[in-house]
C-alpha positions as CSV (number, residue, x, y, z in Angstrom):
1,X,-34.5,-19.8,12.7
2,X,-36.6,-19.7,9.5
3,X,-35.0,-18.6,6.2
4,X,-36.6,-15.1,6.7
5,X,-35.2,-14.9,10.2
6,X,-31.8,-15.9,9.0
7,X,-31.9,-13.2,6.3
8,X,-33.1,-10.5,8.8
9,X,-30.4,-11.5,11.3
10,X,-27.6,-11.3,8.6
11,X,-29.0,-8.0,7.4
12,X,-29.1,-6.6,10.9
13,X,-25.6,-7.6,12.0
14,X,-22.2,-6.1,11.1
15,X,-19.4,-8.5,12.1
16,X,-18.6,-12.1,11.5
17,X,-16.0,-14.6,12.5
18,X,-14.4,-16.0,9.3
19,X,-12.6,-19.3,9.3
20,X,-10.3,-20.3,6.5
21,X,-7.9,-23.2,6.4
22,X,-4.1,-22.7,6.9
23,X,-1.6,-24.7,4.9
24,X,-1.1,-27.1,7.8
25,X,-4.9,-27.8,8.1
26,X,-5.4,-25.7,11.2
27,X,-8.2,-23.1,11.2
28,X,-7.4,-19.4,10.6
29,X,-10.1,-17.4,12.4
30,X,-10.6,-13.7,12.2
31,X,-13.3,-11.2,13.0
32,X,-14.4,-9.1,9.9
33,X,-17.0,-6.6,9.0
34,X,-19.1,-7.8,6.1
35,X,-21.7,-6.7,3.6
36,X,-24.4,-8.5,1.7
37,X,-24.4,-9.1,-2.1
38,X,-27.8,-10.3,-3.2
39,X,-28.3,-11.8,0.2
40,X,-24.9,-13.5,0.2
41,X,-22.1,-12.7,2.7
42,X,-19.5,-10.5,1.1
43,X,-16.2,-9.4,2.5
44,X,-12.9,-7.8,1.5
45,X,-9.4,-8.1,2.7
46,X,-5.9,-7.1,1.7
47,X,-4.5,-9.1,-1.2
48,X,-1.5,-10.2,0.8
49,X,-3.5,-11.3,4.0
50,X,-3.2,-14.8,5.3
51,X,-6.9,-15.4,4.6
52,X,-6.4,-14.5,1.0
53,X,-3.5,-16.9,0.6
54,X,-5.6,-19.6,2.3
55,X,-8.6,-19.0,0.0
56,X,-6.4,-19.2,-3.0
57,X,-5.5,-22.7,-1.9
58,X,-8.8,-23.8,-0.5
59,X,-12.0,-21.7,-0.9
60,X,-13.9,-23.4,1.9
61,X,-15.1,-21.1,4.7
62,X,-17.2,-21.0,7.8
63,X,-18.8,-17.7,8.7
64,X,-20.3,-17.2,12.2
65,X,-22.5,-14.3,13.0
66,X,-23.7,-14.2,16.6
67,X,-25.4,-12.0,19.2
68,X,-26.2,-12.1,22.9
69,X,-24.3,-12.1,26.2
70,X,-26.2,-14.5,28.5
71,X,-27.1,-18.0,27.6
72,X,-30.8,-17.3,27.2
73,X,-30.0,-14.4,24.8
74,X,-27.6,-16.3,22.4
75,X,-28.5,-16.5,18.8
76,X,-26.5,-17.0,15.7
77,X,-26.1,-18.1,12.1
78,X,-23.3,-20.3,10.9
79,X,-22.8,-20.3,7.1
80,X,-20.6,-22.9,5.5
81,X,-19.6,-22.3,2.0
82,X,-17.1,-21.5,-0.7
83,X,-15.6,-18.0,-1.0
84,X,-15.7,-16.9,-4.6
85,X,-13.2,-14.1,-5.4
86,X,-14.7,-11.0,-7.1
87,X,-12.5,-10.0,-10.1
88,X,-14.2,-6.9,-11.3
89,X,-12.6,-3.8,-9.6
90,X,-15.8,-1.8,-9.7
91,X,-17.6,-4.7,-7.9
92,X,-14.7,-4.9,-5.4
93,X,-15.4,-1.3,-4.5
94,X,-19.1,-1.9,-4.3
95,X,-18.5,-4.6,-1.8
96,X,-16.1,-2.3,0.1
97,X,-18.7,0.5,0.2
98,X,-21.3,-1.9,1.5
99,X,-18.9,-2.9,4.3
100,X,-17.9,0.7,5.1
101,X,-21.6,1.6,5.5
102,X,-21.9,-1.1,8.1
103,X,-18.7,0.0,9.9
104,X,-19.8,3.6,10.1
105,X,-23.6,3.8,10.2
106,X,-25.1,7.1,9.2
107,X,-21.9,8.4,7.5
108,X,-22.9,9.6,3.9
109,X,-21.5,7.7,0.9
110,X,-19.6,10.8,-0.3
111,X,-17.5,10.7,2.8
112,X,-17.0,6.9,2.6
113,X,-16.0,6.7,-1.1
114,X,-12.5,8.3,-0.7
115,X,-11.6,5.7,2.0
116,X,-13.1,2.8,0.0
117,X,-11.2,3.9,-3.2
118,X,-7.9,4.4,-1.5
119,X,-7.9,1.2,0.6
120,X,-9.6,-0.8,-2.2
121,X,-6.5,-0.5,-4.4
122,X,-4.9,-3.1,-2.2
123,X,-7.9,-5.3,-1.5
124,X,-9.7,-8.3,-3.0
125,X,-13.3,-9.1,-2.3
126,X,-15.2,-12.4,-1.9
127,X,-18.8,-13.5,-2.0
128,X,-19.7,-16.7,0.0
129,X,-21.7,-19.3,-1.9
130,X,-23.6,-21.2,0.8
131,X,-23.4,-24.9,1.1
132,X,-25.1,-25.2,4.5
133,X,-26.7,-22.9,7.1
134,X,-27.1,-23.6,10.8
135,X,-28.9,-21.2,13.1
136,X,-30.1,-21.0,16.7
137,X,-32.0,-18.7,19.0
138,X,-31.9,-19.4,22.7
139,X,-34.4,-16.6,23.4
140,X,-37.0,-19.2,22.5
141,X,-36.0,-21.7,25.2
């Protein structure tokens, strides 16, 4: 995919598979909703989650966003990078709101904000600084 196609794909998707590194070196893989922060993947999670502990030790991540069911429909973007923790609480809530919008399309912000503010008290947010991007689109085969 071109850079513009990668951007459009990430803007149009909602979930990713996030891989962090466990203390023993094995991958820790979870599915997450995500948002975008100036084009960068952004996510939040509970401060006591395994992925948070993993990122505190080693900020390297892999983020896979994919679509398609049959082989000739498969397409995806794999972002390698470093997850940078967001320290500003207002920005954490901004990331949370961006994610909540993707989780519940069409729900007005005034209904999402109470959820984001309540759950955001126990969450931390991250923005992924890309080091490498790999993409594919089997629809072109």
